[in-house]
N, C-alpha and C positions, 0 to 999 in steps of 0.2 A: 155182748151177745153170747148167749149160751151155746154150748156145743150141740151137735146133732147126733142122732142115733145111727147105727150101722144099718145097711140096707140088705143084708143077706141072712140066711138061716133064721128066718123069723117065724115064730109060732104065735098066733093071735090068742090073747086071753080075753075071756068074756067080760062084758060090762053088765052093770046092775041097773034095774029100772030107776032107782033113786038118782043115780048120777046121770043117766040119760035125760031125765026130766030137767036137771040142772043145765045141761047142754042146750036143750030145746028152748029154754027161756031166754037165751042170749045169742045174738049173732056172733059167729066166729069166722075169722078169715084165716085160711090155711094156705101156706106157700109150699109148693113142691117145685122140682126142676133138677136139671142135670148139675153135677158138680162143676163149679166154675161159672155158673150162670149169673151169680150175684144176688142170690136170695137174701143172704145176711145183710148186705149193703142196703137193699131196699127196705128190709125190716127196720134197720137202724134209722133210715130216713123217716119212716113213719113214726117211730118212737120219739123222734126229736120234736114232732108236732105236739106231743103231750096228750094226744087223743086216743092212744092205743096202749094196751097192756101186753107185754111180751110174756107168753106162757113159758114157764120154766118146767121142762120135763124132769121126771125122776129116773134114777138108775141105781142098780145095785152094784155096779162096777166101781172100782177105786178111782179117785181123781187122777187126772193125767197132767203131765207137763207138756204144754203146747208152746214150742219155741221159747222155752225158758220161763214161761208164765204158768204157774200151777192153777188148775181149774178151781173155781170158788163155789162153795156150797151155797145154794139159794140164788146164784147168779148164772153160772154155767149149767148146773144141774141141781136138783135136790138129791143129794147122795144118801141113800138108805141102805141099811143092812138087808140081807135077804129075808130075815125074820120080820123086819118092819114092813117090807113090801108085801109079803105074804099076808100079814095081818090086815093091811089096807085092802088087799084084794078080797079077803074074806068079809071085810066090813063093807064092801061095795063102794070104796072111795075113789076108784079109778074110773074115768070115762073111757079111756082106751089104754090098753096095755099089751105088751108082747114080750115073749121070751126070745132074746137075741144073743146067740153065742153063750147060752147059760146065764145070762144076766136079764133081769126084768127092767124094761123101760116102759114109761107110760105117762099119761096126763091125768093129774088128779083133779077131781071136781072142785076142790078148794081154789085152784088157779082160776077157774071160770068165775067162781063166786067173788074172788078178790078183784077181778076186773069189773064186775057188776057194782061192787061196793064203791069203787073208785070212779064209777060212771065212765068207764073207758071200754073200747072195743077190744076184745082179746084177739091176738094174732099168734100164729105158731108155724114153725117149719117142720114138716114131717115128710116121710117117704111116701111114694104113691100108694102103697098098701095102707098106710095110715089114713090117707085122704079118703080112700074107699070106705074104710071103717067109719070115719066121722060122717061121711055123706049118707051111709046106710042108717045112721042113728038119728040124724036130724036134717030137716029141710032148711034149717036156718044157718047152714054152713056154706060159705063162699070159698070155692077152690080156685087158686091162682097158680098157673104153671109158668115158670120163668125160663127163658132160653137166651143164649148169647146171640149177637146179631148175625153171626155166620159161623161156619165150621172152622175156618181159619182162625178167627178170633177166639173161638172156644179152645182150639188146640194151643194157642199162645198162652191163654190163661191157665190151662191145665199144666203145661210144661213149666210154667213159672213156679209151680208148687214143688218141683223136684230139684234136687241139688245137681243132678247130672242127666245127660241124655240116656245113659244106661239105666238109671233109676226109673226114668219115665217109661222106657221101652219095656222094662220088667213089669210095670203096673198097667201098661196100656191095654192089653187084652181084656183084663177084668173091667177096667174103666169103660172101654168101648162097649162091651156086652151089656154092662149096667145101663149106660146111656141109651142104647138102642131099646132096651126093654122099657125104660122110663118114658121115652118119647112115643113109642108104640102104644103104651098104656094111656098116656094123656090124649093122644089122637083118637083112641077108641072110645073115650068117655065123652058124653055130651055136656057135662057140667063144668068143664074147665074154662076159665078165662085165661088168655095168653098175654104175657108181657115179653116183648123183645127188649132186653136190657143192653141198649147201645149207649144211650146217654142216661146217667144215673138220675139226674134231677127229673127228667121226663118220665123215667121208669117209676120213680116214687110218686110223681103226680098221677100217673096212670093207675098205680096201685091204690092210691087214695080214692080216685074216682070209682074204681071197681068196688072198693069197700063200702063206699057211701051210696052208690047208685049202680049196683051190679046189673040191674035189669036193662040198662041202657047201652050195654057193651056188646050185644050179640053180633052186630055187623062188623065191629072192630075185631072181634074174636075170629070171625070167618076169614078176614084178610090175613090175620096173624097165623091162622092154622096153615095156610099155604106156605108161610115162612118156615114154620116148624117142620112141615113135610119136606122142604128143601134141605134143611139141616140134617134130617134123618136120612135122606137119600145120599147126601155127601158122606155122612158117617158110615153108612153101609158100604160105600164105595172105597173106603180107605181101610185096609186091613192092618 
């Protein structure tokens, strides 16, 4: 599963009509959600069915070492030079692109075309700003927001990512503010389908149901929206 972009200091870069047409010809499923919600695990479950194509985003930053494993070109990201990315921008090859901490991140139209050629549905994990961009470009985009089953479970998953309580406490204010913003954004938009990731197999099953029959999940979304509101309330109550 490829790595994901940062969620701060983002400047949107414009799309071109040619690439927008590519997007509109193909159904696309986008996953967003708070860190620790389990988006990557759900996407991995969908990919194992063989019916989906994982969109690999591009970036101009250098590959990183993640827990002793170096990121791989074409798998974690398409690693481009700044000159290559600028040339692709000028050529209108990006569907969605943004400048993040002086690096260009984006989704190339060729990724959508690759999914179509393989007769697979493309899926991608982006931040909430990216979801809004895709939805503004095409009505053929399905947006899924993933949340943990409870605030306590979310805290357990987040803390597991840090080596010590001190490291967690240092990062917590930014994590908390980011999660509040993401949850508020998701609840303010009418187009999100919600998945509560308590049992992974069930979450993957729900994700596939939404991908294949998104019009049948409106009542389920309403019940899950209450769940998301409860997590947001708990998050705001814990400084």
